[in-house]
Each structure stands twice: as structure tokens, then as C-alpha cells.
N, C-alpha and C positions, 0 to 999 in steps of 0.2 A: 329127469324122466326121459326115457328114450322112446321114440316112435318108429314104427315101420314106415318105410318109404312107400310112395304110391306104387312103384314097380314091384316091390315085395308083396304088397297087398294084392295087386292084380295077379301075380303068379300063384298065389294061394287060392284063387277063386275056384269054387266048386261049380263049374259050368254045367248047365243042362244041355243035352243035344238040342240043336236049334229047332227040330221038329216039335219038341215038347214046349219050347217057348212060343212057337207059332200057335200051338194048340190052345194056349191060354187066351188067345184072341180069336179062336175059332178058324184059324187058317189050316186047311187040310195039308197034310204032308206032300201030296201030289202037286200042290200049288206053290211049293217052295223050290227054288233052284239053289241047292247047297253049294257053298264054297268051303269045303272041309266040314267039320262037325259043329262049328260054333257060329257060323254066319251063313246067311242065305238071302237071295233076292225073292221078292214076292211077285208072282206072275201077273202079267197084264190082264189075262182073262179073269183071274180072281178079283182083281181090283175093279174091273168093269161090272162084275156081278154084284157089287156092293152099292150100286148107284141109288137104289131106292131106300136104303137103310137111313135111319135118322142119325143126325150128327150128335156127338158128345159135346162136352164143354171144352173150350179152348183157353189155355192159360199161357200167357207170355212171360218169360223170365228175361229181364233186362238188368241194367246196372248203372252205377255212377260212371264217370269217366275213368278209364283204367289208369292205375298208377303202378310203379314198381313194387308197391306193398302188396298187390294182389287183391282181387275181388272175389273170384270164384263163381262166376255166372254158370258155367257148365256144371260144376260141382253141385250147385244149388238146384239146377234143373234136374239132375239125376236124383239128388236127395229128396226133392219134392215128389218126383214120380214114385220113388220107393215109399215115401211117407203116405201118399194117397193110397197105395196098395196096402200098406200096413193098417190103415184105419178102415179097410174093407171096401175100398172103391176099386173099380176096374179101370186102371190107368196105364197109359203108355207115354213114352217120351219121344220127342223128335229133335234131333240135333244135326249139325253139319259135319261133313267129313273134314279131316285135317289136311292141310296143304303141306307138302314137303318143304316149302320155303321156310316157314316159321319153325318147323321141327328141326331143321339143320341150321337155322339161324339163331334166334334168340328167344322167341315167345314160347316154344315148346309145343306139346301135343294138345289134343282137344277131346279128351275122353273123361274129364272130371278128375277127382283126386280123393285120396284117403279111402274111406269106406263108402263113397258115393261116386263110383266109377262105372263106365261101360267097358265091357270086355268082348273080344280080345283086344286089349289096349295097344299092343305092339303092332298088330296087323292094321288096326284102324289108323295108326299114325304113319304107316308106311304105304304099301301099295293097295291094301284093303281088297276090294273086289275089282279094281282096275278102272273105276269110273273116271278118275282124273286123267288117266292115260288116254281113255277113249275121247274125252273132251278135247284134250291137247291135240290128238291125232285128227279129229274131225275139223277143228279150227284150222290147223296147219294144212290140211288137205285143201280147204277153200283158198288159203293164201297161195298155195302152190298152183292151183288151177287158175287163179287170177293172173299170176305172172306168166303162166303157160299160155293163156289166151292172148296176152299182150305180145308174147314172143312169136306166136303163129299168125300174125297179121292184124291183130287188134280190130276184129270185125265190129266190136261195139264202140269203137272210137273213144276209148278211155284216155283221159288226160293223165299221163303217168306222174304228173306233178300233183295230182289230186287223188292218189290212191289212199283210201281211208281205213284200210284194214291191215292191222299189224299182226305179227306172229306172236305165239305165246309159248311159255315154258313154265313148268311147275317147280321153279327154283328161284331163289333170290340171286340175281346176277346183274349188277349195275352196268357191266360192260356192254350189255345188249340193249340198253335203253334207247340209244340212237345208233343206227348202223347205216352203212351204204351197202346195198345188195346188188347182185347181178354184175359184179366186176369180172374181168377176165377175158373180155373180147366179145365178138359178135355171137359166138356159140352159146354164151351164157345169158343173153338177153340185154335189156336196156337198163343201165345203171340208174338207180334212184335212191333217195333217202328213205329209210324205213326204221323199224325198231321192234322190240319185243315188250309185251306186258307179261305179268305173271298169270298163270292159267285161271286163278280165281277171279281175275279182273276181265276175263274173256266174255264177250257177249254170248258166246255159245254156252258158257257156264250159266249165265243168267237165264238164257232161254230154256235150258234143261230144267232149271229150278222153277220156272214159271209156267211151262207147258203142262197141259192137262192130260195129253195122251200123244201117241206117235203121230197122228194126223196133225194135231196142233203143233207139235215139235217141227215137223217138216214145213208147215206153213210159215212158222216164225223164222226158221232158218232161211227160207226163201226170201223173207223180208229184210235180211241183213243188207245194209248198204255198204258196198265194198269200195266204191270209187265214184268219181264224177267225170262227166264228159266236159269238153271245152265250153259248152253252153250251160254248164253247172247242173245239168239233169243227172239224177242218180242212176247208178248201175247196181243192180241187186244180185244177191247170191244166185237166185233162180235164173238170172240172165247168163251166169257163168255155168249153169246146169250142174251145180255142186250139191244142191239141197238133198237130192235122193241118196247119193253116196254117203253124205254126212249122217243122214238119218240111219242108214244101215250101220255105220260105226257106233251110233249112239243107242241102238235098239236095246241092248242089254243094260246099258248105263241108265236108261230111263226107269228101270224097275228098282223100287226102293229096297234098301238093304235092312235086314232084320238081324239084330244082335240082342244082347241082354245086359242088364246091370249086374253088379255083384250079388244082388239078392234075387237074381233070375227073373226079373221083370222085363217085359218087352221094350225094346228101344229101336226106333227107326233112325238110321244114320244115312243121310242122302243129300248130296250136293254140298257146295262149300264156298259161295261167293263171299269175299271179304266185305265188311260193313263200312270200312273207311274209303274204299274205292269202288265198291259195287253195292248191291242191295242187302247183303249180309244175312240171308235167311236160308234155311233148309228148303227142300223142294216142296212145291205145292202138292205134288202127287203123294209124297210121304205124309204130309200133314192131313190132307183130305182122306187118305186111306186110314190113318190112325183114328180120325174122328168117326169113321164108320164102324170101327172095331172096338173102341174103348169109350167109356163114359166120361173120362177126363183125359185130355191130352196136354202135356206140358212141353212147350217148345221154347227156344231161345232165339234171340237176334244178336248179332255181333256187337262187340264193344259197348259203349255207353248208350243210354236211351236217346241222346241227341242224334245218334247215327242209326244204330240197328233198330231200335224201337220205332223211330220216326219212319224208317223205310218199311218196316213190317206193317205199320198202321196206314201209311200213305200209299205204298206200292203193292205189297203182297196181298193184303186184305182187300184192297180195292179191286185188284185184278182177278183174284180168285173167289171173290164173293164171301170171304170169311168174316165172321163177327166175333172178335175175342171177348171172353166173358170176364177176365181178370188179368191184372198185371202184377208181377212180383218184381220189385226193384231191389237188387242186391247191393249191400254196402258192407264195409268192414270198419271196425274201429281204427285199424292201422291206416286205411286209406283216408279216413277223416283227419287223422293226425298229420298225414303227409300233406293233405290239402291245407291244413292249418300251419304249415311251415316247418314241420319236424323232418329232419334228415332220416333216410332209411335206416342208418346205423343206430338211431336212437329210438326207433319205434317200440322197442321192448319195454321202455320206461313209461310209467303212468304219466299222462299229461291231459287232464280233463279239459283244461283251457284250450289246448290245441284241437281236441275233438270238437268243441263248440265252435271254434274258429273255422274249422273245415267243413262243418255241416251245411253251409249254404249251397255247396255243389249238389248235395243230395236234395236239398229243398228245391232247387231249380228243376231237377228231374221229376220230382213229385208234381210240381206245378205243370210241367209240360205234359205229363201223362194225363192229368185231369182235363186238359184241353181236348182230348180225344173222346171224353165221355166214358172211359173204362175205369171201374173201381180198382184201386191199387193198394197194396200192402208192402211194407219194407221187410226184407229178410236180412238180419244181421248175421253174416257168415262168421262164425266164432273162431277166434285164434286163441291158443292157450295163454298168450301174453295179455289178453284183454282183461282189464280189471272191472269189478262190479260198478265202480263209480263211472268209468268211461262208458260202459254199456248203458247205464241209466241216463247219462247225459245225452247219448244218441237217441234213446227211446223218448226222452222228454222233448227233444227237438222235433222228432217226427210227429209226436202228439200235437205240438203247436201248429203243425201244418195240416191238421185235420185227418191224419192217417194214423196207422199203428205199426210199430216195429216189433218183430218177433225174433228172439234169439234162436238161432239154428245151429246145432252141433253135428251136422251130418258128416262132416269130414272125419270126425272121431267116432261117431256112433251110428252112422248109416241112418236107416229109416227111424230108429228110435229118437234121433235128434231132430226130426222134422215133423213129428206127429202134431205138434202144436201149430206149426205153420200150415200143414195140410188141412187141419180142422178149420183154421182161420180162413183159408182160401175157399173152402167149400161153403162156409157161412157167408163169406163175402159175395160169392156167386148167387147164393140163394136169397140173400137179403138185400142186395144192391144190384138189380138188373142192369146190365151194360147198356149204355146209350151211345155206343160207338158210332163215330162219324169221322171221315178223313178231315184233315186240317184245312183243305182247300178243295173247291169244286173242280172237276175235270175241265170245264170250259174256261177257267181263268187263264189269261195269257201266261206264257212260260216265264217271262221275267218277273211277273207278279207272284208266281208260285215260288220262285227263288227268294224273293223279298219276304214272302210270308214265313218261310222256314228261317231265314236269316234273322228276322225281327222277333218272331214268336217263339222259336226254339233256341236260337243262339243268343238272342237279345242284342243283336247288332243294331247300330244306328242307321247304317247304310250298306248298300251293296255297290262295290266298285267294279264296273265292267266297261271296257272301251267300246267304241262305236262298232267295231268289227264283230264283237261278241253279240251285241244287241241286234245288229243287222242279221246275223246268222240265225238267231232265235226267231226273228220276224219272218225270215225266209222259210224256215221249217214250218211255221204256222201257216204260211201261204200254201205250203205243199201238203197240208192236212195233218200235221203232227202236233198241232197246238193243244190237243186234249190229253197229251201224254203227261204222266207225273214226272217230277224231276228227282234225280238220284244224286245226292250231294257227295262229292269225293273231298274229304277234309281230314285233317289230323284227328285222331281219336282221343287225344290226350287233353283237349281243351274245348270249351265252347267257342273259342276263337280259332284263328288259323295259326296261332303261335303255340306250339306244343308245350312250352314252358309256363304258360299262363294258366294257373290252376284256379280252383274256386268257382265263383259264379260272376265273372266279370261283365260289366256293362260298358257302354260308351266306346265300342270298338267297331271296326269296319270289316266287311267280308269281301276280299278281293277275289275275283274270278279270273283264272288264268286261261281257261280253255273250256269249250263245251263240245260234247260228242253226242251224236244221235245214235241211239241203239234202237233202231226201228223194229228189229225182230223181237228183242226183249220187251219193248214197249215203254221205254223211258228215255229221258235226256240226261246224260251224265254231265254234271257241273263240277269241274275240277277247280278247287279253291286253294289259294296259298301255294305252298311248296310240296303238297302231297304227291307221291310217286305211284304210278301204276305198275312199276317194276321195282320192288324193294331191293336194297342191297344187304349184304351180310354185315354183321357187326365186326368190330376189331377182333374179337375172340368168338367165332361162331361155335354153336353147340356141336357142329360136325367134328370139331377137333377131339371131342371126348366120347364120341359114339363109336362103339366097337363090339365085336363078339368076344365074350370072355372064354376062359378055359373050359367052361361047362357048356359052351355052345349057345349061351343066352346073350341077348342084346343088352349092353350097358350104355347108360348116358342118354337114352332116347327121351326120357321124361324128367 
């Protein structure tokens, strides 16, 4: 049996003019800033006019820890949004924009797959509407103005050994992780050690995704700590006087992007912080706008529930005043078998025992979501190699956890494959009202917040942090930052810091390598194990096979 590829399906899409997509949500054509015929930004004035409207219901799609077998979280998000519209509900989806790093590296794009995709897929996975470029430029403008201030006399008395602001680039480039800048003599400034992060790890990215409007954006940008003086007092972005110009660069990027699914349903695609090194959610502006315009909003958080969902529930919802109504946890039979010890090459063969052996990873995520008081259902993202016996084994395990698993065939069948899931989610929302609450109170000390996540989400026995890290956390508390949530930077592949340790391990430790204060975004980043804030390319990057073919179409991007 042959199947069309994702790119072939996307190219056959019968797209509506973006004005018609906006009309489905009641957005007037005059309030859209078109980027071609099939994508547009929603104006700030229209968004502000929605303030008094009642919110719809918010559904989070998360997943088990990712494996090379594939889980399909974005595909399920799109499929569920289409499914809700199919059963007569007014629904929209909210997902993140794709980073060029993974597109040209190994992970690929972020537009869904099969018949559950958002289009225009190629545009979304490349430059889209230029948001990432604007964020990169605004971030690096601040870095340039910081070095410029030091060059022209250093009026703020910045200790150049304690510059805390790195540059960014939206590409995987390990050569830039640690650099020495300002070489070349007196005319080029004062040499110092520095480095680059990937744009999706930028505090500016996090700020854009958490800000509520342009005024809030400028205030948060001003709060960025860029360096420290010799007396350890912080120097802020507003001290460098970069916040105004950065806001100008980000003005258009703050407006959420509207596109459509293959079934012409509205989709907001805006912002893109990674969930393993940042907070992993699309923008607050996009989510809150969608909630004013649709009765049901389906959004996703990056990677597994131990990272993306935890940050969505502890950081985004806390900061934005959101109350999620339901959670969908995506799992696949293939991933269960891989967690059960089956090699990727052997996943096509039936192995019910391996499914059962791998299910504890899913069970851990179900338990974790329950801690937040939000009702959850499992979506089994169907692959053609799945057998009935394997699916039933997975369903039986979920039932033992007090939840329900719904087989979803959206990749092959679009909304027809998610009507059962859509009906279940609606029934869950109506029958089991959410009792959402964050996992820890804001007033809890920072190190105790880290321990809470380590022990209650990762099931670690202890957190390993040297005196320097503990003292730094106490110093931030003394400076008034103790009420901030913590944003864990950790491998996405495991509950531990060892990416090769699958399943649901216990009896492990969580080593903290570094902590960073993101005062503008409003959280403390906790870097654990060997996770990198600037990824590297794999041995054979996807970029080697991406090209324009003889018909002028892009090959190899997805």
C-alpha cells in the first residue's frame, strides 16, 4: 500500500483566501495584515476590542517523552481542532512557529502531518512572516548596544567579566557556543568571553510569547538583566536604553499569525520557544485571542508532558491567568514498543509484551497531569503497522490508570479520524470540570520549586547543586525575584538527565549545571545535565537533501 507524503498532501491543499478563514472567527478583512493570499497577521486594535468577550474552553495537547518512533503531537493538535469543527463546534488551534535549526538539522518542521496539517507548510517552516528574524534582530541589537556602551566609556561601570547577555542565531551551530569577541585591537573594544544561543532560547523570544501587549512587551524588555557591576548590582536593558528600539523591531512580530488547516479551519501560529531549553509554548497573545473568538481552542506544548505541559501549567497559565479545561496526552504503539526495548528497525512487527513493558512512561505522564487537577484523555496516534492486539493492550493499561485511550486516525483520515476523540474531549470538559492549580505556590523558595518539579514530575530522589548555584538563587530571592516560577532546561528524551534512559525511572538524581535569571520573561532558567542552549547539527543534517527541484518546488524540507 502506498501513501502520499506530507509534502504531496500539503501541495494538493485547496486553500481559502486568508480573509475567508478570518471571517469564520469574525475577524474583519480590514483587521488582517496579509502576507500573500494564505497568511496574515491579526491587528492589535482588533485584539484589544475583544477584551470584554467571554473566553472559550482551552485544551492542551501534550505527549509522552519523544522517541525516534514518532509521537505526532502537532498532528494530533491539528486533527483534534479539525475534529471539533467536524462535530459542529467552533474551534481554532494555536501552535508554535518552526525554528530553522531543527528544519535544517534533524527534527524537521512543525506543521503536522498527513491529512492533519497546517498550510502553507513550506512558508511556515522557513521565513514565514519574519517573526524569528525580528526577534533575532531585536536580541542582537541589545547585545550590540551593550558592547557599544562599554566601548564608549562604560558610564554604568559594567564589569565586563560579568556580562550576562549572549547573542542568538536561529540555526544549529555548535562552533558559536563559546566565543571570544571584540578581538582585533583598541578600535574593536574590550575582548571578553561570550557565546551564542539559538533564537528559540532567547529571553526576547520568551518575552514576546508571554507579553500581553506592546506596553507590556516594552516593560519586560526593559527588565532584561544584561550584566552586573563590580558590586554585583544588575544592569538592565532600560539602562542601556535599548528597550524602545527593540519594541519597534518587534511591533509587527507581536501580532499573531493566522493560517489554516487542510480543512480550512483557523490556526494561529505564533512564537516558538523550545520546551527543553525554554518554556515551550506559543504566545499568550495568540492563545487569549483565539479564546475570545472560538468556543474551543486546542494548543500544544513542546516535547513530553514532563517539559512542555509542566511549563504550560506552571508558567504560562500562571502568568497569563489561563485555566485549561482538558489535557490530551498523545502516545503511539510504536513509542511504547521502543520504551519497551524494541529497536526502531523492528517496530513494524507485533510485540504486545513490549507495548506493555513500555507503557509505564505513559502512566507517569498521566499521573503527573492529574497533579494539576485537569481532566485528561489519551489519544493513540495510529500507525498502519499497529495491530489490534497492541492497541487493546495500550487501551487496557490506560484504563487501569483511571483514564481512557481513544484511537485516532487523523494522519490518514483527517477530521473523520478524530470525531471520537473530539466528542470525548467535549464530554470530559462538560462532565469533569477542571480543578486546575499550579504545582507550587509563587512564594515557595526557588530551590524548593526546583525540588518540587524534580521529585513530583521527574521522580528524582535528590537535586544536586553546588554552593555557588544555591547562593545565586538566594541572592535573586534577596533582590525580589523569589516569586518567579522556574523553567527547567533538560533533555526531552527522558525523565532523567540521561537521554538514553527511557521508561519511568526512579532512584535518580537531578544535577544542576547552571541557573540563569530571565527577569524580563519572568522565570529562572535551571540548566540540568548536559542540555545545550545552542544545539549542533547531526552527522548528516537535513540541509544536505533540501533543494529546489526542476519544477521550482522545495524538496527535502519535511
